[in-house]
Steps between C-alpha positions, in 0.01 A plus 500: 500500500581754766866547572418582864332170586485426876787296637297378798280644770807663651655599168266748340617711207378852441396574144337801341299512184610654176314742283621604156583866476665728253871443476698788634722662240869448560747787497807373318712773656389445859819322593857566396587135530255410224647718226667202338199271520426375149147433391443157351253448219188349647190331372143551603377334819227233476162644413331309780703596804346333802465658839827546679534405862737645753556535868673765703588542861756700695659466839799643684726258683531599863842346555795393294622142513834378373581152382829349599706224348609227738686216336319570175153502663290812474324603820324798656665710766319568824363853562797577727732463198303745285678823420342826393540589134329491165154348520311404183128568484302254292226600256389258232270491201423225251319445175405185308358466151394197301660638183444316171462160671167329545546428871661684791753275678702755700469565874675740733516615862585834667545535877668819618492419873528139608441567870180687429393240245567189706408642838613287793526179295872545442773642721820643359713788625423765240224597257537390139341488157428226247430503126461234234424445131390159373476433127289192438492272196286204406220647708481727806485235775871499584535880502195544721613227743849646539367854533270389782752290691860607440513760780345254746758237408782751553397618846405150617835355398720394792788710367298824516602759611843368603599418143276670246709359214426142602136577578449650154649204316307251714174689443535484121563126505219442750258699286599285203441175691179615669356602167565148365302357794200727446292265288225755438745704290667424169855400596608521136459879510806694606621843604814704531547678831677823593485629857657781702506500879635809676595564862628848570760576233559136405321358200513139386387414147408140418437400139408179321415566135508795264334774702746778581576741783673827407618763745485867403813665641510872416380424149719192444351154460649232726372148424451296818392175336602278211251388236497121520473425131614157375760666276657686793849348526483409870154351458600317182792333677281403796226360275736294288682368807166365628416332170272766356513637149433841349318505171443829320530690831257274688580269789442145375326666205205599723569790737656841436636536856762296684353544848137491607264375770244241392529338156506160669453322170864599433642406839593175666412380851518754782851555625663387178708738292365587159579754228198714596584645840277678753794625708540878483814703453547762772641851488547711812517880481551764768291803407653847504360848443595471132263204455175662390268217395475136401320368191377139505348375178415188306663423166213668317667829596862401443432340162441847355697727732853510638562541871648846445204608289257392774695688768515812284124495440422424864725778628347752262151399614587521869655843453172617343245362746687288762234227477622137473157383382496738203864415439432126476198572281711704259758222470220257411356744246840546340552124472159467333592772253813304417283198418592264779371147440441404864309585815641799682562553870712783643566590864677825590634548854620845606747541787418862588200726540664756271525476120840428344712816494608675183848393397723798426764431238805725556605704201829408344789744535615419149337607178486239228488591135511329162679616189319581177645187339388290793152651485468426128622144555242450774223635278601260226488204734158598630359559152632166375308322775168665421 
């Protein structure tokens, strides 16, 4: 299924095709900040690698909008309140792969310019961007439904754009309920949902499930979401408080995530509280010039790769070719080499037209040495571990 499926007649996604080409050789010494990157032993990727799909678009925001907090409610400032300063430029690329599974159940969305994308259908003070990754299970119906409708539910919410926090939470719950009422779809299918909506420098991450958003900040990985696994302490306490149980890492012995949209065979009547929640956790971030890119991926990526490892690979790729599409494709390839057991979807969003700069490590003023005895001791330890 195409990750860039149309949202509606006014919500049309741009998607480009993918053609397999020779992988570009990587120069291990191209970046000083990668000198300590350790290679992990990897297995062979599946012999039958299906066609990858990706989309890419780029747009420069014409004005910068700031969000303000008023009694705990997030809102958008009017253009008269906007101050000149750092302005992120959004470029995104994505790649999805079926992996070793029989069916593809992931969906995603990439919109680098909301004003251009929506036209005159929505009015808000500044341009923005929107991205999402949806990891389906039990079929693709839930993931496809949420991918098609979540943005519409956000911008149609009465709280938008005055309180984007409230609009985001309401949209997730509405998508969950609307999906249950769509009788032509299998309401027992479910999906995790990870979205990022950006206005000016302000980015709001909403997550329900085990997809993950990781910010690349001058080579450091900053996690902007929490994996909602049943064994996560906060989720475990919430589940048990609501009468749920966790058996062998599965919610009620059935589901490997603690939050998801759909899965109505595990939920009670609408409006009732249940261990499986569709409400997202939110994380707000103000982007700075040190914030280079954002990686959004399903658990098929994070099952075989740490957040720091993904940021290191992505930064090295962007320094070589500055292409978020090729960057997302390389992350998918690397996960396949590491024998991921799931579908794979990766979205990479860059915040500048320029590639990440080389990080210069200042030389130490002090020389460090080791005695002959210390050197022999170290050799002995290393040889004993061989």
